[in-house]
C-alpha positions in Angstrom: -65.7 -18.7 -8.5 -65.4 -16.3 -5.6 -68.5 -14.6 -4.4 -68.9 -11.4 -2.4 -72.1 -11.1 -0.4 -73.7 -8.5 1.9 -75.1 -9.8 5.1 -77.6 -8.4 7.5 -78.1 -9.8 11.0 -79.6 -9.3 14.4 -76.7 -10.0 16.8 -78.8 -10.5 19.9 -78.8 -14.2 20.0 -75.2 -14.7 18.8 -71.8 -14.8 20.6 -70.3 -12.5 18.0 -69.7 -12.9 14.3 -66.5 -15.1 14.4 -66.8 -18.9 14.6 -65.9 -20.3 18.0 -65.7 -23.6 19.7 -68.6 -26.0 19.4 -71.6 -25.0 21.5 -71.2 -21.2 20.8 -73.7 -19.8 18.4 -72.1 -17.4 15.9 -73.1 -15.6 12.7 -70.1 -17.1 10.8 -71.1 -20.6 12.1 -74.6 -20.3 10.8 -73.5 -18.9 7.4 -71.0 -21.7 6.9 -73.6 -24.3 7.9 -76.0 -22.9 5.3 -73.2 -22.9 2.7 -72.5 -26.6 3.4 -76.1 -27.4 2.7 -75.8 -26.1 -0.9 -72.7 -28.0 -1.6 -69.9 -25.7 -0.3 -66.7 -27.6 0.4 -64.6 -24.7 2.0 -63.3 -24.6 5.5 -63.8 -20.9 6.4 -65.5 -18.0 4.7 -63.8 -14.5 4.7 -65.4 -11.5 6.4 -64.8 -7.7 6.5 -64.7 -7.8 10.3 -65.7 -9.4 13.6 -68.5 -7.9 15.5 -68.9 -8.4 19.2 -71.6 -10.5 20.9 -74.9 -8.7 20.6 -73.8 -6.2 17.9 -75.9 -6.0 14.8 -75.1 -5.5 11.1 -76.9 -4.1 8.1 -73.9 -4.3 5.8 -71.4 -7.0 6.8 -69.5 -8.3 3.8 -68.3 -11.9 3.3 -66.6 -13.8 0.5 -66.3 -17.5 -0.3 -65.3 -19.7 -3.2 -68.1 -22.0 -4.5 -68.8 -24.0 -7.6 -72.3 -22.6 -8.1 -74.0 -23.3 -11.4 -76.8 -20.8 -11.1 -77.2 -17.0 -10.8 -76.2 -14.9 -7.8 -79.8 -14.2 -7.2 -80.5 -17.9 -6.9 -77.6 -18.2 -4.5 -79.1 -15.6 -2.2 -82.5 -17.4 -2.3 -80.9 -20.8 -1.6 -78.8 -19.6 1.4 -81.6 -17.5 2.9 -83.8 -20.6 2.9 -81.3 -22.3 5.2 -80.3 -19.4 7.4 -82.1 -18.6 10.7 -84.5 -15.7 10.7 -81.9 -13.4 12.4 -79.6 -13.6 9.3 -80.2 -12.8 5.7 -78.1 -12.2 2.6 -79.0 -8.9 0.9 -77.0 -9.2 -2.3 -74.3 -11.3 -3.9 -72.0 -11.0 -6.9 -69.0 -12.8 -8.6 -65.7 -11.0 -7.9 -62.1 -11.4 -8.8 -60.4 -14.5 -7.3 -58.1 -12.4 -5.0 -60.8 -10.3 -3.4 -60.7 -10.2 0.4 -63.5 -8.3 2.2 -61.3 -7.1 5.0 -58.0 -6.2 3.3 -59.6 -4.5 0.3 -62.0 -2.4 2.3 -61.3 1.4 2.3 -63.4 2.1 5.4 -66.3 1.1 7.6 -69.3 3.0 8.9 -71.1 2.2 12.2 -74.2 3.7 13.7 -75.0 3.7 17.4 -78.5 4.4 18.6 -79.5 5.9 21.9 -83.1 6.6 22.9 -84.3 8.8 25.7 -87.3 8.7 28.0 -88.3 8.0 31.6 -89.1 4.4 30.8 -87.5 1.8 28.6 -89.4 0.8 25.4 -89.7 -2.9 24.9 -89.8 -2.7 21.1 -86.7 -0.5 20.9 -84.6 -1.9 23.7 -83.2 -4.7 21.4 -81.5 -2.2 19.1 -80.7 0.9 21.2 -79.3 2.0 24.5 -81.9 3.6 26.8 -80.9 6.7 28.8 -83.3 8.5 31.1 -81.7 12.0 31.1 -81.7 14.2 28.0 -78.3 14.6 26.3 -76.7 17.9 25.5 -76.3 18.0 21.7 -73.8 20.9 21.8 -71.5 19.0 24.1 -71.9 15.8 22.1 -70.9 17.7 18.9 -67.9 19.4 20.5 -66.5 16.1 21.9 -67.1 14.2 18.7 -65.2 16.8 16.7 -62.0 15.8 18.5 -62.3 12.3 16.9 -61.9 13.5 13.3 -58.6 12.9 11.7 -55.7 10.5 12.4 -55.2 9.7 16.1 -53.8 7.1 18.4 -57.1 5.6 19.9 -55.3 3.4 22.4 -57.6 4.7 25.2 -60.6 3.4 23.3 -59.5 0.1 22.0 -56.9 -2.5 21.2 -55.4 -3.8 18.0 -57.6 -6.6 16.7 -54.5 -8.3 15.3 -53.0 -8.4 18.8 -50.3 -6.0 17.8 -49.6 -2.5 18.9 -51.0 -0.4 16.0 -53.8 1.7 17.6 -53.6 4.6 15.1 -56.8 5.0 13.0 -58.2 7.8 10.8 -61.8 8.9 11.4 -63.6 10.6 8.5 -67.0 11.1 10.0 -68.2 11.5 13.7 -71.6 13.1 13.9 -74.8 13.0 15.9 -78.3 12.9 14.3 -81.1 14.2 16.5 -84.3 12.2 16.0 -86.7 13.7 18.5 -86.6 11.0 21.3 -83.4 9.4 20.0 -79.8 10.1 19.0 -77.9 8.3 16.3 -74.1 8.5 16.3 -72.5 7.9 12.9 -68.8 7.1 12.8 -66.8 6.2 9.8 -63.1 5.3 9.7 -60.5 3.5 7.7 -60.6 0.7 10.3 -61.5 0.2 13.9 -59.9 -1.1 17.0 -61.4 -3.9 19.1 -64.4 -2.4 20.9 -63.5 1.1 19.8 -67.0 2.4 19.0 -68.5 1.1 22.2 -65.7 2.6 24.2 -66.1 6.0 22.5 -69.9 5.8 23.0 -69.5 5.0 26.7 -67.5 8.2 27.1 -69.6 10.4 24.7 -72.9 9.6 26.5 -71.3 10.7 29.7 -70.3 13.9 28.0 -73.9 14.4 26.9 -75.3 13.8 30.3 -72.9 16.2 32.0 -71.0 13.5 33.9 -67.8 14.1 31.8 -66.5 17.4 30.6 -65.6 17.9 26.9 -62.1 18.8 27.8 -61.8 15.6 29.9 -62.9 13.6 26.8 -60.2 15.3 24.7 -57.7 14.4 27.4 -58.8 10.8 27.4 -58.1 10.6 23.7 -54.7 12.2 24.1 -53.8 9.9 27.1 -53.6 6.8 24.9 -54.3 4.8 28.1 -56.8 2.0 28.0 -57.1 1.9 31.8 -58.7 5.4 31.7 -61.5 4.5 29.4 -65.1 4.8 30.9 -67.3 1.6 30.9 -68.4 0.3 27.5 -71.7 1.2 25.9 -74.1 -1.8 25.6 -73.6 -3.9 22.4 -77.2 -3.8 21.4 -77.1 -0.2 20.2 -74.3 -0.8 17.7 -74.8 -1.7 14.1 -72.2 -2.1 11.3 -73.9 -0.1 8.5 -71.6 -0.4 5.6 -68.2 -1.5 4.5 -66.7 0.8 1.9 -64.7 -0.3 -1.1 
């Protein structure tokens, strides 16, 4: 039977989600190692997407075929017992044989967290980008509004399939003010490679006054990757949910 499972992980100690050459610790590699320990004979699990090194997930989705004779709840318990503490399965269910977590997804939602203050906070630094200067919420909202709709996001990313399709549709791009922190929520039909971190690198500069809102809009229209400001750190980014 084919199983679909929701996975949560702290990406700090991993070199991304996707399995790599021996010696590179990845989320996929750990998941597949745990599956083997419960009798899985597959060669590669399926995933909704590939997160970068250091990026976290609360709602990554995977799928795999397995001859499991117990309940999905027992499957979760068995796999979690073999997974490292940074990874856990949240739920699992039997799905149709042709289900693919990437190609059947209608959209994905990411959240990026920025915290403010004169000093970095040791207990927050693992999951957020620390900025010293306060950010201008009005400027952030104005710049983010330009992202809504269908655009060519070539300035902010590359085609993950190594092609030339850099057009994506963004449904949500909003900032949540949480006293000493900002959370940027962005939802789209799909994302380019490093698209969210590239957008965040530019937006934080808008909020700090280093980049004008009109210049941000011009960057989007330029469709020129060479004009993109430096990436935001990976640690502030979390894949919240894959939508079906």
